[in-house]
Legacy VTK file of the C-alpha trace (Angstrom):
# vtk DataFile Version 3.0
C-alpha trace
ASCII
DATASET POLYDATA
POINTS 548 float
20.380 20.335 -6.496
16.935 20.312 -6.219
14.968 18.315 -9.148
11.671 19.416 -10.597
9.016 17.382 -12.445
8.820 17.853 -16.025
4.899 18.111 -15.968
3.314 21.711 -15.199
2.172 22.419 -11.432
-1.364 21.454 -10.704
-4.431 23.714 -9.272
-5.115 21.250 -6.414
-8.639 21.502 -5.044
-9.181 22.622 -1.243
-12.215 19.374 -0.583
-12.779 16.522 0.939
-12.051 13.477 -0.856
-16.137 12.598 -1.326
-16.606 15.680 -2.633
-14.022 15.552 -4.725
-14.586 12.290 -5.998
-17.892 12.535 -6.914
-18.353 16.084 -8.544
-14.565 15.450 -10.434
-16.605 12.164 -11.549
-19.488 13.619 -13.066
-17.654 16.650 -14.202
-15.275 14.566 -16.450
-16.406 10.898 -17.490
-19.105 9.052 -18.847
-20.807 9.010 -15.420
-21.688 12.174 -15.690
-23.665 11.537 -18.133
-25.591 8.443 -17.339
-25.067 7.629 -13.369
-26.270 4.732 -13.679
-23.421 3.217 -15.983
-21.164 -0.369 -13.427
-18.752 1.257 -11.435
-17.965 -1.769 -9.541
-17.978 -5.473 -10.033
-17.354 -8.003 -7.432
-18.172 -11.398 -8.223
-22.288 -11.362 -8.794
-22.391 -7.666 -7.561
-22.223 -4.541 -9.204
-22.429 -1.347 -7.876
-23.806 1.816 -10.747
-21.665 5.083 -9.881
-25.596 6.445 -8.883
-25.426 3.489 -6.529
-22.254 4.185 -5.066
-22.454 7.145 -4.241
-25.635 6.696 -2.539
-25.020 3.889 -0.483
-22.236 5.589 0.664
-24.551 8.523 1.958
-26.947 6.282 3.533
-23.594 4.749 5.520
-22.752 8.130 6.358
-26.344 8.967 8.270
-26.315 5.447 9.331
-22.921 5.658 11.302
-23.944 9.062 12.496
-27.589 8.456 13.234
-27.674 5.126 14.845
-23.730 3.996 15.186
-22.814 7.375 17.140
-19.685 8.210 15.238
-18.800 11.543 15.352
-16.356 14.421 13.501
-13.110 13.165 14.334
-13.899 9.875 15.392
-11.582 7.345 14.045
-13.270 3.678 12.452
-10.725 1.094 11.642
-11.703 -1.206 8.532
-10.472 -4.595 9.054
-11.943 -5.617 5.753
-10.485 -7.714 2.448
-11.147 -6.316 -0.887
-14.814 -5.864 -1.205
-17.175 -3.834 -3.197
-18.099 -1.963 -0.268
-15.068 -0.741 0.685
-15.766 2.327 -0.480
-18.760 3.055 1.005
-16.963 2.510 4.041
-14.298 5.235 3.839
-16.487 7.724 2.038
-18.934 6.960 4.342
-17.154 8.001 7.127
-15.138 10.835 5.683
-18.831 12.698 4.830
-19.470 12.704 8.280
-15.695 14.250 9.188
-14.184 10.651 10.307
-10.732 9.120 10.055
-10.134 5.758 9.150
-7.705 3.516 9.545
-7.253 0.854 7.577
-5.294 -2.701 8.467
-4.738 -5.981 7.115
-8.065 -8.335 7.874
-4.524 -11.540 8.165
-3.713 -9.916 11.075
-3.248 -11.885 14.506
-4.709 -10.376 17.497
-1.258 -9.373 18.740
-0.555 -7.415 15.432
-4.210 -6.125 15.176
-4.199 -4.678 19.039
-0.999 -2.366 18.220
-3.227 -0.633 15.361
-6.066 -0.339 17.310
-3.841 0.768 20.604
-2.505 3.328 18.514
-5.253 4.653 16.689
-7.964 4.147 19.765
-10.537 3.216 17.104
-14.101 3.869 17.840
-15.861 1.889 15.323
-14.903 -1.613 13.460
-15.848 -2.672 10.066
-14.643 -6.059 9.491
-16.237 -9.718 8.084
-17.777 -12.024 10.795
-14.918 -14.748 10.405
-12.633 -11.659 11.692
-14.483 -11.258 15.079
-13.120 -13.491 16.877
-9.509 -11.725 16.102
-11.206 -8.824 16.836
-11.898 -9.298 20.331
-9.255 -10.863 21.139
-6.779 -7.854 20.091
-9.474 -5.557 22.322
-8.670 -8.053 24.911
-4.854 -8.001 24.399
-4.778 -3.893 23.831
-7.447 -3.844 27.259
-9.498 -1.459 25.047
-13.231 -1.627 24.940
-15.271 -1.150 21.426
-19.117 -2.363 22.515
-20.906 -5.473 20.368
-23.047 -2.606 18.326
-20.379 -0.564 16.928
-18.222 -3.652 15.397
-20.491 -3.778 11.975
-19.705 -6.490 9.547
-20.079 -6.063 5.658
-21.417 -10.116 5.275
-23.524 -12.476 6.761
-27.471 -12.106 6.572
-27.819 -8.812 5.474
-24.276 -7.855 7.402
-25.175 -5.060 9.972
-22.949 -2.404 7.708
-26.359 -2.817 5.362
-28.823 -2.840 8.125
-26.730 0.835 9.137
-28.018 2.162 6.239
-30.350 5.291 6.675
-31.928 7.866 4.518
-32.281 10.346 7.998
-30.211 13.993 7.321
-27.050 13.772 8.927
-24.290 17.027 9.601
-22.590 16.041 5.911
-19.023 17.592 6.243
-17.688 19.735 3.782
-14.109 20.862 3.541
-13.686 24.531 1.314
-10.799 26.138 2.646
-6.797 25.843 2.234
-6.133 24.929 5.837
-9.360 22.700 6.447
-8.085 20.406 3.726
-4.354 20.578 4.572
-5.283 19.334 8.293
-8.428 17.509 8.489
-7.560 13.878 8.919
-9.116 11.206 6.092
-6.678 8.197 6.769
-4.504 6.852 8.633
-2.128 4.049 7.186
0.243 2.164 8.592
3.692 2.440 7.800
7.673 1.409 9.200
8.606 4.436 7.838
12.088 3.817 8.282
12.912 1.397 10.941
10.887 0.001 14.015
7.623 -1.184 14.685
4.473 -0.137 12.420
3.552 4.044 12.910
0.260 5.282 12.094
0.766 7.686 9.173
-1.466 10.529 9.087
-2.662 11.733 5.013
-4.958 14.722 5.429
-7.730 14.728 2.647
-5.618 17.483 0.614
-2.645 14.472 0.607
-5.425 11.885 -1.314
-7.125 14.850 -3.200
-3.909 16.077 -4.525
-2.348 12.053 -4.995
-5.442 11.732 -7.438
-4.854 14.757 -9.572
-1.313 14.163 -9.938
-1.981 10.632 -10.513
-4.768 11.820 -13.474
-2.665 14.376 -14.944
0.439 11.870 -15.290
-1.592 9.286 -17.509
-3.175 12.445 -19.512
1.082 12.945 -20.298
0.960 9.695 -21.466
0.744 9.917 -24.474
1.199 6.612 -25.908
-1.375 5.403 -22.733
-3.721 7.692 -24.284
-3.987 6.529 -27.510
-4.372 2.970 -26.886
-7.031 3.840 -24.616
-8.926 6.414 -26.516
-11.663 4.174 -28.250
-12.508 2.547 -25.011
-15.867 3.846 -23.899
-15.070 2.879 -20.427
-11.482 1.383 -19.358
-11.623 -1.894 -17.220
-9.489 -2.519 -14.268
-8.860 -4.919 -11.365
-8.390 -4.575 -8.080
-5.828 -7.018 -7.160
-4.125 -5.018 -4.719
-5.242 -4.724 -1.295
-7.709 -2.321 -0.585
-5.941 -1.380 3.259
-2.743 -0.757 1.613
-2.407 3.019 0.072
-1.420 2.000 -3.290
-4.911 -0.286 -3.045
-6.886 3.047 -1.895
-4.848 5.154 -4.514
-6.232 2.899 -7.328
-9.873 2.053 -6.087
-10.600 5.857 -6.097
-8.557 6.275 -9.634
-10.632 3.864 -11.049
-13.593 5.868 -10.962
-12.130 9.111 -11.377
-11.612 8.050 -14.821
-14.913 6.805 -15.517
-13.872 3.054 -15.426
-15.052 -0.136 -14.236
-13.359 -1.486 -11.486
-13.370 -5.598 -10.853
-12.504 -6.591 -7.730
-10.632 -9.468 -6.552
-11.020 -10.319 -2.783
-8.307 -12.312 -2.372
-5.407 -12.830 -4.743
-4.608 -16.311 -6.488
-2.716 -16.464 -9.925
-5.517 -18.442 -11.784
-8.227 -16.441 -10.733
-6.409 -13.521 -11.672
-6.421 -15.064 -14.977
-9.300 -15.533 -15.361
-11.088 -12.556 -14.704
-8.883 -10.918 -16.978
-10.209 -13.362 -19.976
-13.935 -12.798 -18.715
-14.004 -9.172 -17.842
-11.778 -8.300 -20.976
-9.620 -6.479 -18.603
-7.205 -3.799 -19.689
-5.287 -1.767 -17.197
-3.781 -3.863 -13.774
-1.606 -1.937 -10.934
0.023 -5.030 -9.348
3.528 -5.907 -7.865
6.695 -7.237 -9.455
6.127 -10.855 -8.404
3.245 -10.869 -10.465
4.307 -9.757 -13.251
6.870 -12.304 -13.055
4.032 -15.035 -13.000
2.869 -13.194 -16.185
5.804 -13.103 -18.001
6.845 -17.483 -16.793
3.725 -19.178 -15.566
2.831 -21.648 -17.951
-0.521 -21.405 -16.489
-1.026 -17.938 -18.362
-0.921 -20.006 -21.814
-4.767 -21.473 -20.348
-5.907 -17.952 -20.671
-6.872 -15.548 -22.998
-5.161 -12.113 -21.486
-4.628 -10.222 -24.977
-7.335 -7.192 -23.673
-4.446 -6.176 -21.432
-3.108 -3.219 -22.767
-1.491 -1.152 -19.397
0.307 -2.792 -16.818
2.234 -0.534 -13.351
4.581 -2.191 -11.223
4.921 -0.504 -7.496
5.213 -1.295 -4.376
8.938 -2.655 -4.869
11.777 -2.205 -7.691
11.188 -4.093 -10.863
13.779 -5.174 -12.500
14.680 -3.845 -16.517
15.223 -7.241 -17.759
11.923 -8.626 -16.110
9.932 -5.194 -17.658
11.075 -5.755 -21.525
10.700 -9.442 -20.893
6.712 -8.674 -19.616
6.083 -6.079 -22.438
7.478 -8.802 -25.223
5.482 -11.511 -23.762
2.208 -9.844 -23.065
2.404 -7.017 -25.748
1.217 -4.516 -23.282
2.736 -1.435 -21.732
4.565 -2.131 -18.598
5.398 0.686 -16.413
6.916 1.081 -13.163
6.250 4.128 -10.454
7.908 4.857 -6.474
5.689 5.774 -4.041
5.283 5.173 0.122
2.825 5.264 2.438
3.748 8.807 4.052
3.792 10.341 0.272
-0.419 9.342 -0.602
1.769 7.066 -1.947
2.308 7.991 -5.548
5.775 10.319 -5.893
7.248 9.248 -9.624
6.136 7.130 -12.366
7.392 5.959 -15.691
5.691 6.660 -19.413
4.541 3.518 -21.607
6.635 2.916 -24.244
9.819 4.317 -22.900
12.763 2.966 -23.267
14.710 4.070 -20.031
13.619 0.300 -18.672
13.929 -0.555 -14.966
13.208 3.601 -14.097
10.740 4.569 -11.669
10.537 7.565 -14.299
9.679 11.209 -13.566
8.414 12.754 -10.678
4.788 13.492 -10.504
3.566 17.521 -10.991
4.098 19.690 -7.836
7.213 17.270 -6.919
10.369 18.646 -5.873
13.042 16.096 -5.384
16.680 16.222 -4.272
19.350 13.459 -3.345
21.413 13.325 -0.376
24.742 11.573 0.873
24.985 10.315 4.238
25.868 13.663 5.391
23.181 15.188 3.998
24.493 17.101 1.296
23.048 17.163 -2.017
24.340 15.521 -4.856
23.973 16.112 -8.932
22.746 14.158 -11.704
23.948 10.512 -11.853
25.275 10.615 -8.231
23.861 8.321 -6.152
22.187 9.583 -2.775
18.892 9.222 -0.829
15.679 10.192 -2.493
13.830 13.267 -0.298
10.809 14.734 -1.909
8.433 17.284 -1.369
5.040 18.500 -2.248
1.214 18.627 -1.622
0.907 14.524 -1.075
3.066 14.331 1.793
1.301 13.040 5.077
0.363 15.368 7.705
2.826 13.584 10.065
3.125 10.283 12.382
-0.165 9.996 14.648
0.803 10.843 18.286
4.629 10.689 17.499
6.028 13.674 17.033
9.730 12.448 17.462
9.224 9.832 14.394
7.724 12.539 12.389
10.837 15.234 12.985
12.926 12.171 11.864
11.041 11.487 8.693
10.188 15.222 7.202
12.990 18.113 7.649
11.948 21.057 8.915
11.698 22.432 5.517
9.285 20.159 4.436
11.167 16.837 2.587
10.569 13.256 3.104
13.484 10.953 3.568
12.288 8.131 1.884
15.535 6.132 2.794
15.564 4.384 -0.551
19.065 5.114 -2.310
19.288 6.167 -5.804
19.888 8.743 -8.934
18.357 10.790 -11.113
19.312 11.137 -14.896
19.765 14.081 -17.001
16.694 13.385 -18.902
14.666 13.703 -15.084
14.271 9.592 -14.587
14.751 8.671 -11.363
16.349 4.888 -10.597
16.194 3.412 -6.729
19.244 1.399 -6.264
18.969 0.124 -2.750
17.037 1.165 0.208
18.895 3.043 3.343
16.365 1.853 5.691
16.111 -1.825 6.764
12.924 -2.850 6.072
12.119 -5.995 3.820
9.832 -6.440 1.419
7.865 -8.999 0.091
5.868 -8.707 -2.239
5.224 -5.084 -1.905
3.964 -5.812 2.379
6.637 -3.868 4.309
8.134 -6.151 7.037
10.127 -4.316 9.799
13.076 -6.417 10.832
13.110 -5.392 14.737
9.286 -6.100 15.207
10.018 -9.631 13.813
13.185 -9.643 16.356
11.260 -8.852 19.139
8.826 -11.570 18.555
11.649 -13.854 18.281
13.359 -13.281 21.392
9.916 -13.659 23.269
10.501 -17.913 22.423
11.769 -19.091 25.182
14.381 -20.845 23.462
15.798 -17.866 21.553
18.704 -15.803 23.329
18.873 -13.453 20.594
17.976 -12.399 17.142
18.572 -10.591 13.737
16.105 -10.690 10.652
17.474 -9.792 7.708
16.249 -10.127 3.919
17.204 -12.694 1.020
16.329 -12.598 -2.196
14.170 -15.595 -3.592
14.001 -15.604 -7.532
11.222 -18.002 -7.366
8.958 -15.168 -5.712
10.872 -12.095 -7.121
10.830 -11.040 -3.765
12.621 -10.400 -0.838
11.901 -12.736 2.313
12.897 -12.317 6.165
15.540 -15.087 7.266
15.782 -15.198 10.569
19.721 -15.683 12.327
19.173 -17.063 16.497
21.236 -17.475 18.954
19.768 -20.739 21.002
20.050 -21.276 24.565
22.687 -24.273 24.909
20.215 -26.400 26.561
17.645 -26.037 23.648
20.022 -26.618 21.065
18.465 -29.961 19.644
18.800 -31.231 15.962
14.984 -29.780 15.415
14.766 -26.111 16.895
15.242 -24.243 14.010
11.826 -26.079 12.816
10.188 -25.669 16.320
11.172 -21.937 16.152
9.827 -21.155 13.103
6.604 -23.145 13.318
6.331 -21.428 16.764
6.913 -17.451 14.479
4.096 -18.765 11.941
1.458 -19.291 14.581
2.139 -15.596 15.762
2.802 -12.941 12.728
0.678 -12.574 8.844
1.523 -14.565 6.309
3.298 -11.790 4.602
5.772 -11.758 7.668
6.887 -15.880 7.839
10.342 -16.217 7.801
10.284 -18.066 3.983
13.841 -17.520 3.783
14.188 -20.067 7.327
16.071 -19.675 10.719
19.949 -20.378 10.943
21.356 -20.710 13.807
24.016 -18.559 14.993
26.852 -18.144 17.754
26.223 -14.995 18.425
24.606 -11.650 16.558
27.076 -9.400 15.478
26.856 -6.035 16.653
28.643 -2.488 17.140
30.010 -1.275 20.161
27.061 0.671 21.335
24.594 -2.675 20.776
23.566 -2.245 17.486
22.560 -5.253 15.202
25.162 -5.202 12.030
22.462 -6.738 9.824
25.107 -5.343 7.283
27.446 -8.168 8.309
25.037 -10.709 8.248
23.880 -9.620 4.637
26.979 -9.297 3.225
28.080 -13.678 4.463
24.557 -13.991 2.463
25.351 -12.509 -0.675
28.922 -14.106 -0.127
27.746 -17.511 -0.412
25.164 -16.807 -3.305
28.447 -15.906 -4.983
29.800 -19.398 -4.030
27.181 -21.267 -4.516
27.613 -23.478 -8.173
26.003 -22.481 -10.773
23.848 -25.283 -12.419
LINES 1 549
548 0 1 2 3 4 5 6 7 8 9 10 11 12 13 14 15 16 17 18 19 20 21 22 23 24 25 26 27 28 29 30 31 32 33 34 35 36 37 38 39 40 41 42 43 44 45 46 47 48 49 50 51 52 53 54 55 56 57 58 59 60 61 62 63 64 65 66 67 68 69 70 71 72 73 74 75 76 77 78 79 80 81 82 83 84 85 86 87 88 89 90 91 92 93 94 95 96 97 98 99 100 101 102 103 104 105 106 107 108 109 110 111 112 113 114 115 116 117 118 119 120 121 122 123 124 125 126 127 128 129 130 131 132 133 134 135 136 137 138 139 140 141 142 143 144 145 146 147 148 149 150 151 152 153 154 155 156 157 158 159 160 161 162 163 164 165 166 167 168 169 170 171 172 173 174 175 176 177 178 179 180 181 182 183 184 185 186 187 188 189 190 191 192 193 194 195 196 197 198 199 200 201 202 203 204 205 206 207 208 209 210 211 212 213 214 215 216 217 218 219 220 221 222 223 224 225 226 227 228 229 230 231 232 233 234 235 236 237 238 239 240 241 242 243 244 245 246 247 248 249 250 251 252 253 254 255 256 257 258 259 260 261 262 263 264 265 266 267 268 269 270 271 272 273 274 275 276 277 278 279 280 281 282 283 284 285 286 287 288 289 290 291 292 293 294 295 296 297 298 299 300 301 302 303 304 305 306 307 308 309 310 311 312 313 314 315 316 317 318 319 320 321 322 323 324 325 326 327 328 329 330 331 332 333 334 335 336 337 338 339 340 341 342 343 344 345 346 347 348 349 350 351 352 353 354 355 356 357 358 359 360 361 362 363 364 365 366 367 368 369 370 371 372 373 374 375 376 377 378 379 380 381 382 383 384 385 386 387 388 389 390 391 392 393 394 395 396 397 398 399 400 401 402 403 404 405 406 407 408 409 410 411 412 413 414 415 416 417 418 419 420 421 422 423 424 425 426 427 428 429 430 431 432 433 434 435 436 437 438 439 440 441 442 443 444 445 446 447 448 449 450 451 452 453 454 455 456 457 458 459 460 461 462 463 464 465 466 467 468 469 470 471 472 473 474 475 476 477 478 479 480 481 482 483 484 485 486 487 488 489 490 491 492 493 494 495 496 497 498 499 500 501 502 503 504 505 506 507 508 509 510 511 512 513 514 515 516 517 518 519 520 521 522 523 524 525 526 527 528 529 530 531 532 533 534 535 536 537 538 539 540 541 542 543 544 545 546 547
């Protein structure tokens, strides 16, 4: 049984991303009447809409005329949240380049994998990350000249020195074929399993998802009523701008004519302070932040009364926490479902909905089905894997046809790996994950990657990693089970391995669930790790634990 969106289908423009963003904002928002209005705020810095467009064009010119980037070349943005992120991304798109976004907290080993896969020609980063970039290039046996490693900070920053007023061949996409097939971003995701893969998103994918987002906003009657009197909505960009969720929000804030206040690095007190200082009304975030807003005594120190709308994504939000957050904050709290492979938005609930715990109905132009383990479609209120189809579904994994074929079927359906059901009113509920990814505060952690690294330790002969739920963090965290060489067993070996791991992975991949020594890793007859056995063991322990 196929399920469609309750919203009417939309016409998706066949345009490149920067042309769509700037032309739509000029036609339909306050920026068309006054382009000098502030669009972005980052600490003491700000950019008006006109300045954003001008700097984007100047960066595009500099990339072409001074740096030598050409159509089809890949630029790696290894950046924290910054007022220049969209300048860098859309400037690259203006000359037909492709942007791959990377977590600036990556270790050299992690970054080397992404640079190897994409063969990026230019890097844009911060000065503090240059040693990591250089080491990643060494590990990956790659070569990028120093004059192609640009920085956004320091004395003027080499990005600003690159800005140019020289003419350049601006790339405009105008046909369906061009929009469908021209890559805009390569964001990295572990998909349903394995090591991170490059998700290739076309300009059409990105434009379609923005149009779908805006239409869903307009169909949210209570949200529209609550924000109708606002000249400009005030957004807080707390999501990382290298993450597909953050990329979407940074663009739709402009498309909505809002002011986007950028938070470079998250800390809860600073987050609350920015809401108070800038009278923020709209925030897109992950469940752990909603938990903190609901439970933390720190909240009482700040005036958060300006908040009107919070949307949770990147991980499931329980109906209990969603309801409690709405009561305590006096704001609408909705949630959505998406993934990197779908640009990311697939479904989003509406404000004031009585269906707590649901990720809502499908966004426009999207079709879904739920399938059992045999691939047979199931009906309403029956559990199955969510599979979706629409204009936001990726081109595929970069240079990885085999992985693409495993994830996107020949009829165009993306197999999400998420298990759930749809009710008779079209509301989708996500109940479990078929895939084995661990989601820590919205970040994806592939167990296989951590297991491979663990077995590099001289004392470890085998390893398995599973998710365990941490109530204090309102998030899954990775826990490792290791088999240690008999001659290496000692009281503190687990702590030694954990410290060794901490030095080799980005912060969100750390083994916050701990390390447990085990005699043997459970495996199938074919040698596949039976993580479900370990998960069941952990579940049994939690049920038997005494309640205080």
